[in-house]
MIZARO-862848 format. One record per residue: residue number from 1; residue in one letter; x, y, z of N, C-alpha, C, O in turn. Coordinates in steps of 0.2 Angstrom, whole numbers, plus 5000, padded with zeros to 4 digits. Layout:
<atoms>
NUM,A,X,Y,Z,X,Y,Z,X,Y,Z,X,Y,Z
...
</atoms>
This chain:
<atoms>
1,M,5066,6076,4745,5065,6075,4752,5072,6075,4755,5077,6072,4753
2,A,5073,6080,4761,5079,6081,4764,5081,6074,4768,5077,6071,4771
3,P,5088,6073,4768,5090,6067,4772,5089,6068,4779,5090,6074,4781
4,P,5089,6063,4783,5088,6064,4790,5094,6067,4794,5100,6065,4791
5,E,5093,6071,4799,5099,6073,4803,5103,6067,4806,5099,6063,4809
6,P,5109,6067,4806,5113,6062,4809,5112,6062,4817,5112,6068,4819
7,S,5112,6057,4820,5112,6056,4827,5118,6058,4830,5123,6059,4827
8,L,5118,6060,4837,5124,6062,4841,5129,6056,4840,5135,6057,4839
9,D,5127,6050,4841,5131,6044,4841,5135,6044,4834,5141,6042,4833
10,A,5131,6045,4829,5134,6045,4822,5139,6050,4821,5144,6049,4818
11,L,5137,6056,4824,5142,6062,4823,5149,6060,4827,5154,6062,4824
12,I,5148,6057,4833,5154,6056,4836,5158,6050,4833,5164,6051,4832
13,A,5154,6045,4830,5158,6040,4826,5161,6043,4820,5167,6041,4819
14,A,5158,6047,4817,5161,6050,4811,5167,6055,4813,5172,6055,4810
15,A,5167,6058,4819,5172,6062,4821,5178,6057,4823,5184,6059,4821
16,Q,5177,6052,4825,5182,6047,4827,5186,6044,4820,5192,6043,4820
17,R,5182,6044,4815,5185,6042,4808,5188,6048,4805,5190,6048,4799
18,E,5187,6054,4808,5189,6061,4805,5186,6062,4798,5189,6064,4793
19,Q,5180,6061,4798,5176,6062,4792,5170,6067,4792,5166,6067,4789
20,L,5171,6072,4797,5166,6077,4799,5167,6083,4794,5173,6085,4794
21,S,5162,6085,4791,5163,6092,4788,5162,6097,4793,5161,6096,4799
22,L,5164,6103,4791,5163,6109,4796,5156,6110,4799,5155,6111,4805
23,D,5151,6109,4795,5144,6109,4797,5143,6104,4802,5139,6105,4807
24,D,5145,6098,4801,5144,6092,4805,5148,6094,4812,5145,6092,4817
25,Q,5154,6097,4812,5157,6098,4818,5153,6103,4822,5153,6102,4828
26,K,5150,6108,4819,5146,6113,4822,5140,6110,4826,5138,6111,4831
27,K,5137,6105,4822,5131,6101,4825,5134,6097,4831,5130,6097,4836
28,L,5139,6094,4830,5142,6090,4836,5143,6094,4842,5141,6092,4847
29,V,5146,6100,4841,5147,6104,4847,5141,6107,4850,5140,6107,4856
30,A,5136,6109,4845,5130,6111,4848,5126,6105,4852,5123,6107,4857
31,E,5126,6099,4849,5123,6094,4852,5126,6092,4859,5122,6091,4864
32,L,5133,6092,4859,5136,6091,4866,5134,6097,4871,5133,6095,4877
33,Q,5134,6103,4868,5132,6108,4873,5125,6107,4876,5124,6109,4881
34,R,5121,6105,4871,5114,6104,4873,5113,6098,4879,5110,6099,4883
35,S,5117,6093,4877,5117,6087,4882,5120,6090,4889,5118,6088,4894
36,N,5125,6094,4889,5128,6096,4895,5123,6101,4899,5123,6101,4905
37,E,5119,6105,4895,5114,6109,4898,5109,6105,4901,5106,6107,4906
38,E,5107,6099,4898,5102,6095,4901,5104,6092,4907,5100,6091,4912
39,L,5111,6090,4908,5114,6088,4914,5113,6093,4919,5112,6091,4925
40,K,5115,6099,4918,5114,6104,4923,5107,6105,4925,5106,6105,4931
41,Q,5102,6105,4921,5095,6105,4923,5093,6099,4927,5089,6100,4932
42,F,5096,6093,4925,5094,6087,4929,5097,6088,4936,5093,6086,4941
43,A,5103,6091,4937,5106,6092,4944,5102,6097,4948,5101,6096,4954
44,Y,5099,6102,4944,5095,6107,4948,5089,6104,4950,5086,6105,4956
45,V,5085,6100,4946,5079,6096,4948,5080,6092,4953,5076,6092,4958
46,V,5086,6088,4953,5087,6083,4959,5088,6087,4965,5086,6085,4970
47,S,5092,6093,4965,5093,6096,4971,5087,6100,4974,5086,6099,4980
48,H,5083,6103,4970,5077,6107,4972,5071,6103,4973,5067,6103,4978
49,D,5069,6099,4967,5062,6096,4967,5062,6090,4970,5056,6088,4972
50,L,5067,6086,4972,5067,6080,4975,5069,6081,4983,5066,6077,4987
51,K,5074,6085,4984,5076,6085,4991,5071,6089,4996,5070,6087,5001
52,A,5067,6093,4993,5062,6097,4997,5056,6092,5000,5055,6091,5006
53,P,5053,6088,4995,5048,6083,4998,5051,6078,5002,5048,6075,5007
54,L,5057,6076,5000,5061,6071,5004,5062,6073,5012,5061,6069,5016
55,R,5064,6079,5012,5065,6082,5019,5058,6082,5023,5058,6081,5029
56,A,5053,6084,5019,5046,6084,5022,5044,6077,5025,5042,6076,5030
57,I,5046,6072,5021,5044,6065,5023,5049,6063,5029,5046,6060,5034
58,G,5055,6065,5029,5059,6064,5035,5057,6067,5041,5057,6064,5047
59,S,5055,6073,5040,5052,6077,5046,5046,6074,5049,5045,6073,5055
60,L,5041,6072,5044,5035,6069,5047,5036,6062,5050,5033,6061,5055
61,A,5041,6058,5048,5043,6052,5051,5046,6053,5058,5044,6050,5063
62,Q,5050,6059,5059,5053,6060,5065,5047,6063,5070,5048,6061,5076
63,W,5042,6066,5068,5037,6068,5072,5033,6062,5075,5031,6062,5080
64,I,5032,6058,5070,5028,6052,5072,5032,6048,5078,5029,6045,5083
65,V,5039,6048,5077,5043,6044,5082,5042,6048,5089,5042,6045,5094
66,E,5042,6055,5088,5042,6058,5095,5035,6058,5098,5035,6058,5104
67,D,5030,6058,5094,5023,6059,5097,5019,6053,5098,5015,6052,5102
68,Y,5021,6048,5094,5017,6042,5094,5021,6035,5095,5018,6030,5094
69,A,5027,6036,5097,5031,6030,5097,5028,6025,5102,5028,6019,5101
70,E,5025,6027,5108,5022,6023,5113,5016,6019,5110,5014,6014,5113
71,A,5013,6023,5105,5006,6020,5103,5007,6014,5098,5003,6011,5096
72,L,5014,6014,5095,5015,6009,5090,5018,6002,5093,5022,6002,5098
73,D,5016,5996,5091,5019,5990,5093,5026,5989,5090,5028,5994,5087
74,E,5029,5984,5092,5036,5983,5090,5036,5982,5082,5041,5985,5079
75,D,5031,5979,5079,5032,5979,5072,5031,5986,5069,5034,5988,5064
76,G,5027,5990,5071,5026,5997,5069,5032,6001,5070,5034,6005,5065
77,Q,5035,6001,5075,5041,6004,5077,5047,6002,5072,5051,6006,5069
78,E,5047,5996,5070,5052,5993,5066,5051,5996,5059,5056,5998,5055
79,Q,5044,5996,5057,5043,5999,5050,5044,6006,5050,5047,6009,5044
80,L,5043,6010,5055,5045,6017,5055,5052,6018,5055,5055,6023,5051
81,S,5056,6014,5058,5063,6014,5058,5066,6013,5051,5071,6016,5048
82,L,5063,6008,5048,5064,6006,5041,5063,6012,5036,5067,6014,5032
83,L,5057,6016,5037,5056,6022,5033,5061,6027,5034,5063,6030,5029
84,Q,5063,6028,5040,5068,6033,5041,5075,6032,5038,5078,6036,5035
85,S,5077,6025,5038,5083,6023,5035,5083,6024,5027,5088,6026,5024
86,R,5077,6023,5024,5076,6023,5017,5076,6031,5015,5079,6032,5010
87,V,5073,6035,5019,5074,6042,5018,5081,6044,5018,5083,6048,5013
88,K,5085,6042,5023,5092,6044,5023,5096,6041,5017,5100,6045,5015
89,R,5094,6035,5015,5098,6032,5009,5096,6036,5003,5101,6038,4999
90,M,5090,6038,5002,5088,6042,4996,5092,6049,4996,5094,6051,4991
91,E,5092,6052,5002,5096,6058,5003,5103,6058,5001,5106,6062,4998
92,N,5106,6052,5003,5113,6051,5001,5114,6050,4994,5119,6052,4991
93,L,5109,6046,4991,5110,6045,4984,5109,6052,4980,5113,6053,4975
94,I,5105,6056,4982,5104,6063,4979,5110,6067,4979,5113,6070,4974
95,N,5113,6067,4985,5119,6070,4986,5125,6068,4982,5129,6071,4980
96,G,5125,6061,4982,5130,6058,4978,5130,6059,4970,5135,6061,4967
97,V,5124,6059,4968,5123,6061,4961,5125,6068,4959,5128,6070,4954
98,L,5123,6073,4964,5125,6080,4963,5133,6081,4963,5135,6084,4959
99,Q,5136,6077,4968,5143,6077,4968,5146,6075,4961,5151,6078,4959
100,Y,5143,6070,4959,5146,6067,4952,5145,6072,4947,5149,6073,4942
101,S,5139,6075,4947,5138,6080,4941,5142,6086,4941,5143,6089,4936
102,R,5144,6088,4947,5148,6094,4948,5155,6093,4946,5159,6098,4944
103,I,5158,6087,4947,5165,6086,4945,5167,6087,4938,5163,6084,4934
104,G,5171,6091,4937,5173,6093,4930,5169,6099,4927,5171,6102,4922
105,R,5163,6100,4930,5159,6105,4928,5160,6112,4932,5161,6117,4929
106,L,5161,6111,4938,5163,6116,4943,5170,6115,4945,5172,6110,4948
107,R,5174,6119,4942,5181,6119,4943,5184,6123,4949,5182,6129,4949
108,D,5188,6120,4953,5192,6124,4958,5199,6126,4955,5201,6123,4950
109,Q,5202,6131,4958,5209,6133,4956,5214,6127,4958,5214,6124,4963
110,W,5218,6126,4953,5223,6121,4954,5229,6124,4959,5230,6130,4958
111,E,5231,6120,4963,5236,6123,4968,5241,6117,4970,5240,6111,4968
112,E,5246,6119,4973,5251,6114,4976,5248,6111,4982,5246,6114,4987
113,V,5247,6104,4982,5243,6101,4987,5248,6096,4991,5251,6092,4988
114,D,5250,6098,4997,5254,6094,5001,5250,6088,5004,5246,6088,5009
115,M,5251,6082,5001,5248,6076,5002,5250,6073,5009,5246,6070,5013
116,G,5256,6075,5011,5258,6073,5018,5254,6077,5024,5254,6074,5029
117,Q,5251,6082,5022,5247,6086,5027,5240,6084,5026,5236,6084,5031
118,L,5237,6083,5019,5230,6082,5018,5228,6075,5021,5223,6075,5023
119,L,5232,6070,5020,5230,6063,5022,5229,6063,5029,5224,6060,5031
120,P,5233,6065,5033,5232,6065,5041,5225,6069,5043,5222,6067,5047
121,E,5224,6074,5039,5218,6078,5041,5212,6074,5039,5207,6074,5043
122,I,5212,6070,5033,5206,6066,5031,5205,6060,5036,5200,6058,5038
123,I,5211,6057,5039,5211,6052,5043,5207,6054,5050,5203,6051,5053
124,D,5209,6060,5052,5206,6063,5058,5199,6064,5057,5195,6063,5062
125,L,5197,6067,5051,5190,6068,5050,5186,6062,5050,5180,6062,5052
126,L,5189,6056,5047,5185,6050,5047,5184,6047,5054,5180,6043,5055
127,A,5189,6048,5058,5189,6045,5065,5188,6038,5065,5183,6036,5068
128,P,5193,6034,5063,5192,6027,5063,5191,6024,5070,5194,6026,5074
129,P,5187,6018,5070,5186,6015,5077,5193,6012,5079,5198,6012,5075
130,E,5194,6011,5086,5200,6009,5089,5202,6002,5086,5208,6001,5086
131,T,5198,5998,5083,5200,5992,5081,5203,5992,5074,5205,5987,5071
132,I,5203,5998,5071,5205,5999,5064,5211,6004,5064,5210,6010,5066
133,H,5217,6002,5062,5223,6006,5062,5224,6009,5055,5226,6005,5051
134,V,5224,6015,5054,5225,6018,5048,5232,6022,5048,5233,6026,5053
135,T,5237,6020,5044,5244,6023,5045,5246,6026,5038,5244,6023,5033
136,V,5251,6030,5038,5254,6033,5032,5261,6030,5032,5265,6032,5037
137,A,5263,6027,5027,5269,6024,5027,5274,6028,5023,5273,6029,5017
138,G,5279,6031,5026,5284,6035,5022,5281,6042,5020,5276,6044,5023
139,D,5285,6046,5017,5283,6052,5015,5279,6053,5009,5279,6048,5005
140,L,5274,6058,5009,5270,6059,5003,5272,6065,5000,5274,6070,5003
141,P,5271,6065,4993,5273,6071,4989,5268,6077,4989,5263,6076,4992
142,T,5271,6082,4987,5266,6088,4985,5265,6088,4978,5269,6087,4974
143,I,5258,6088,4976,5256,6088,4969,5252,6093,4967,5250,6097,4971
144,Q,5251,6094,4960,5247,6099,4958,5239,6096,4957,5239,6091,4954
145,G,5234,6100,4959,5228,6098,4958,5223,6102,4962,5224,6107,4965
146,E,5216,6100,4962,5211,6103,4966,5211,6100,4972,5209,6094,4973
147,K,5212,6104,4978,5213,6101,4984,5207,6098,4987,5207,6092,4990
148,V,5201,6101,4986,5195,6098,4988,5193,6091,4985,5191,6086,4988
149,R,5194,6091,4978,5193,6085,4974,5198,6079,4977,5196,6073,4977
150,L,5204,6081,4977,5209,6076,4980,5207,6073,4986,5208,6067,4988
151,G,5205,6078,4991,5202,6076,4997,5196,6071,4997,5196,6066,5000
152,Q,5192,6072,4992,5186,6068,4991,5188,6061,4989,5186,6056,4991
153,L,5193,6061,4984,5196,6054,4982,5198,6050,4987,5196,6044,4988
154,F,5203,6052,4991,5206,6048,4997,5201,6047,5002,5201,6042,5006
155,Q,5196,6052,5004,5191,6051,5009,5187,6045,5007,5185,6041,5011
156,N,5185,6044,5001,5181,6039,4998,5184,6032,4999,5181,6027,5001
157,L,5191,6032,4997,5194,6026,4997,5195,6024,5004,5194,6018,5006
158,L,5197,6028,5009,5198,6026,5016,5191,6025,5019,5191,6020,5023
159,S,5186,6028,5018,5180,6027,5021,5177,6020,5019,5174,6016,5023
160,N,5178,6018,5013,5176,6011,5011,5180,6006,5014,5177,6001,5017
161,A,5187,6007,5015,5191,6002,5018,5189,6001,5026,5189,5996,5028
162,I,5187,6007,5029,5185,6006,5036,5178,6003,5036,5176,5999,5041
163,K,5173,6005,5032,5166,6003,5032,5166,5995,5031,5162,5992,5035
164,F,5169,5993,5027,5169,5986,5025,5174,5981,5028,5174,5975,5027
165,M,5177,5984,5033,5182,5980,5037,5179,5974,5040,5174,5975,5044
166,D,5181,5968,5039,5178,5962,5043,5183,5958,5047,5181,5953,5050
167,K,5188,5961,5049,5193,5958,5054,5193,5962,5061,5191,5967,5061
168,P,5194,5958,5066,5194,5961,5073,5199,5966,5074,5198,5971,5078
169,E,5205,5966,5070,5210,5971,5070,5211,5973,5063,5215,5969,5059
170,G,5208,5978,5061,5209,5981,5054,5215,5985,5053,5217,5988,5057
171,R,5218,5984,5047,5224,5988,5045,5223,5991,5038,5221,5988,5033
172,V,5224,5998,5038,5224,6002,5032,5230,6006,5031,5232,6010,5036
173,T,5234,6005,5026,5240,6008,5025,5240,6012,5018,5238,6010,5013
174,I,5242,6019,5019,5243,6023,5013,5250,6024,5012,5254,6025,5016
175,S,5252,6024,5006,5259,6025,5004,5259,6028,4997,5254,6028,4993
176,C,5265,6030,4995,5266,6033,4988,5273,6031,4986,5278,6032,4989
177,H,5273,6029,4979,5280,6028,4976,5280,6031,4969,5275,6032,4966
178,Q,5286,6033,4968,5288,6036,4961,5289,6031,4956,5293,6027,4957
179,E,5285,6032,4950,5286,6028,4945,5287,6032,4938,5282,6034,4935
180,E,5293,6033,4936,5295,6037,4930,5291,6043,4931,5293,6048,4935
181,S,5286,6044,4927,5283,6051,4926,5276,6051,4931,5273,6056,4930
182,M,5275,6046,4935,5269,6045,4939,5270,6045,4946,5276,6042,4948
183,W,5266,6047,4950,5265,6045,4957,5260,6039,4958,5255,6040,4955
184,R,5262,6034,4961,5257,6029,4963,5256,6029,4970,5259,6027,4974
185,F,5250,6031,4971,5247,6031,4978,5243,6025,4979,5239,6022,4975
186,S,5244,6022,4985,5241,6015,4987,5237,6016,4993,5240,6019,4998
187,V,5231,6013,4993,5227,6012,4999,5226,6005,5000,5222,6002,4996
188,E,5229,6002,5005,5229,5995,5005,5226,5993,5012,5227,5996,5017
189,D,5222,5988,5012,5218,5985,5018,5218,5978,5019,5220,5974,5014
190,N,5217,5975,5025,5217,5968,5026,5209,5966,5026,5208,5961,5030
191,G,5205,5969,5023,5198,5968,5023,5196,5961,5019,5200,5957,5018
192,P,5189,5961,5017,5187,5955,5014,5189,5953,5007,5189,5948,5005
193,G,5192,5959,5004,5194,5958,4997,5188,5958,4992,5182,5958,4994
194,I,5190,5958,4985,5185,5959,4980,5187,5954,4975,5193,5953,4972
195,D,5182,5950,4972,5183,5945,4967,5185,5948,4961,5182,5954,4959
196,A,5189,5945,4957,5192,5949,4951,5186,5950,4946,5187,5955,4942
197,K,5181,5947,4946,5176,5948,4941,5172,5954,4942,5168,5957,4938
198,H,5173,5957,4948,5170,5964,4950,5175,5970,4949,5173,5975,4951
199,H,5181,5969,4947,5186,5974,4948,5184,5980,4943,5186,5985,4944
200,E,5180,5978,4938,5178,5984,4933,5172,5987,4935,5171,5993,4935
201,S,5167,5983,4937,5160,5985,4939,5160,5989,4945,5155,5993,4946
202,I,5165,5988,4950,5164,5992,4956,5165,6000,4955,5163,6004,4959
203,F,5168,6002,4949,5168,6009,4947,5162,6012,4943,5162,6017,4941
204,Q,5157,6007,4942,5151,6010,4939,5146,6013,4944,5146,6010,4950
205,I,5143,6018,4942,5139,6021,4947,5133,6017,4949,5130,6013,4945
206,F,5131,6017,4956,5126,6014,4959,5128,6006,4960,5123,6003,4962
207,H,5134,6004,4958,5135,5997,4959,5138,5996,4966,5142,5999,4968
208,T,5135,5991,4969,5137,5989,4976,5138,5981,4976,5134,5977,4972
209,L,5143,5979,4980,5144,5971,4980,5139,5968,4985,5138,5962,4985
210,Q,5137,5972,4990,5133,5969,4995,5126,5972,4995,5125,5978,4993
211,A,5121,5969,4998,5114,5972,4998,5114,5978,5003,5118,5978,5008
212,R,5111,5983,5001,5111,5990,5004,5108,5989,5011,5109,5993,5016
213,D,5104,5984,5012,5101,5983,5019,5107,5980,5024,5106,5980,5030
214,T,5112,5977,5021,5118,5974,5025,5123,5979,5026,5125,5980,5032
215,F,5125,5983,5021,5129,5989,5022,5126,5995,5018,5125,5994,5012
216,E,5125,6000,5022,5122,6006,5019,5127,6009,5014,5132,6012,5016
217,S,5126,6009,5008,5130,6012,5003,5126,6015,4997,5121,6012,4995
218,T,5129,6020,4994,5125,6023,4988,5128,6020,4981,5124,6020,4976
219,G,5134,6017,4981,5137,6014,4975,5140,6020,4971,5140,6019,4965
220,I,5141,6026,4974,5144,6031,4970,5151,6033,4972,5155,6036,4968
221,G,5153,6031,4978,5160,6033,4980,5166,6031,4975,5170,6036,4974
222,L,5166,6025,4973,5172,6023,4969,5171,6026,4962,5176,6027,4958
223,T,5165,6028,4960,5163,6031,4953,5166,6038,4954,5169,6041,4949
224,L,5165,6042,4960,5168,6048,4961,5176,6048,4961,5179,6052,4958
225,V,5179,6043,4964,5186,6042,4964,5189,6041,4957,5194,6045,4955
226,K,5186,6037,4953,5188,6036,4946,5187,6043,4942,5192,6045,4938
227,K,5182,6047,4943,5181,6053,4939,5186,6058,4941,5189,6062,4937
228,I,5187,6059,4948,5192,6063,4950,5199,6062,4948,5203,6066,4946
229,A,5201,6055,4948,5208,6053,4945,5208,6055,4938,5214,6058,4936
230,E,5203,6054,4934,5204,6056,4927,5204,6063,4926,5207,6066,4921
231,L,5200,6067,4930,5201,6074,4930,5208,6077,4931,5210,6082,4928
232,H,5212,6073,4935,5219,6075,4936,5224,6071,4931,5229,6070,4933
233,N,5221,6069,4926,5225,6065,4921,5228,6059,4923,5233,6057,4921
234,G,5224,6056,4928,5227,6050,4931,5222,6044,4930,5217,6044,4926
235,T,5224,6038,4933,5219,6032,4933,5219,6029,4940,5222,6031,4944
236,I,5214,6024,4940,5213,6021,4946,5213,6013,4945,5210,6011,4940
237,Q,5217,6009,4949,5217,6002,4948,5216,5999,4954,5216,6002,4960
238,V,5214,5992,4954,5213,5988,4960,5216,5982,4960,5216,5978,4954
239,D,5219,5980,4965,5222,5973,4966,5219,5970,4972,5221,5972,4977
240,S,5215,5965,4971,5212,5962,4976,5209,5955,4975,5208,5953,4969
241,S,5208,5951,4980,5205,5944,4979,5202,5942,4986,5204,5945,4991
242,P,5197,5938,4986,5193,5937,4992,5197,5934,4997,5201,5929,4996
243,G,5197,5937,5003,5200,5935,5009,5207,5937,5010,5211,5936,5014
244,K,5210,5941,5005,5216,5944,5005,5217,5951,5005,5222,5954,5003
245,G,5211,5955,5006,5212,5962,5007,5212,5965,5000,5211,5962,4995
246,S,5212,5972,5000,5212,5975,4993,5217,5981,4993,5219,5983,4999
247,R,5220,5982,4987,5224,5988,4986,5222,5992,4981,5222,5990,4975
248,F,5220,5998,4982,5218,6003,4977,5224,6007,4975,5227,6010,4980
249,M,5225,6008,4969,5231,6012,4967,5229,6018,4962,5225,6017,4957
250,V,5231,6024,4964,5229,6030,4960,5235,6032,4957,5240,6034,4961
251,L,5236,6032,4951,5242,6035,4947,5240,6042,4945,5236,6043,4941
252,L,5245,6047,4947,5244,6054,4945,5250,6056,4942,5256,6054,4945
253,P,5250,6060,4937,5256,6063,4934,5261,6067,4939,5258,6070,4943
254,R,5267,6066,4939,5271,6070,4943,5272,6077,4941,5273,6081,4946
255,S,5271,6078,4935,5272,6085,4933,5267,6087,4928,5266,6085,4923
256,Q,5262,6092,4931,5257,6094,4927,5255,6101,4930,5256,6102,4936
257,T,5251,6105,4926,5249,6112,4929,5242,6112,4927,5239,6108,4923
258,A,5239,6117,4930,5232,6119,4928,5231,6120,4921,5226,6118,4918
259,E,5235,6124,4918,5235,6126,4911,5235,6119,4907,5231,6119,4902
260,R,5239,6115,4908,5240,6108,4904,5233,6105,4905,5231,6102,4900
261,Q,5230,6104,4911,5224,6101,4912,5219,6104,4908,5215,6101,4905
262,E,5218,6111,4908,5213,6114,4904,5214,6113,4897,5210,6115,4893
</atoms>
């Protein structure tokens, strides 16, 4: 009787112990390729098989609002509004999952990215309310990376700072400091802050600190930030405590090329 085939976890564990035979190495590569292909198929299913009926539900709800709003009592209108918000939330979740699945799989050309030009463009795009002041402190460097992905990273950090601001006069400051071989980018705010027990979990997909009915959030933004930072050979850290605001720090290598990343 032939021995059972080793599982993917067993193959990876053996690889970490450097005890894989050539045949096992081939099996590991094949299994990883299969898993990657399944992820691509999942993204395709999410994109096409879920978004189409979701759009139909959203359109139907909008038609009811337009044609029968006067026939509904206050409770009926409230329920219909809730339905529309749930459809929008689901659409945002689907788009977030698709963005997450594409990072690292669909690669853009690495280029020189002038962060001093990119960050003001992102701030203008977000259009913060007048009560929240977003500023860039000092000069920002030019770094190597995928411009679109780096834009996503800082857009997510800034939009979170704006969305969860709980002060009548909000302040968000972007800065960058040189630390030996790294650039330390900081996005600091005077918002509600985050308890230390959540500093790790906030980077997990779908994790939110507040109920989604209180703050509409997919729980994917910071997961994308972490994955994009790692794609650029960097890391993400947070320094925060309740009532004292938050400071998110993205550390990126000062010297790297697309070839080195590949």
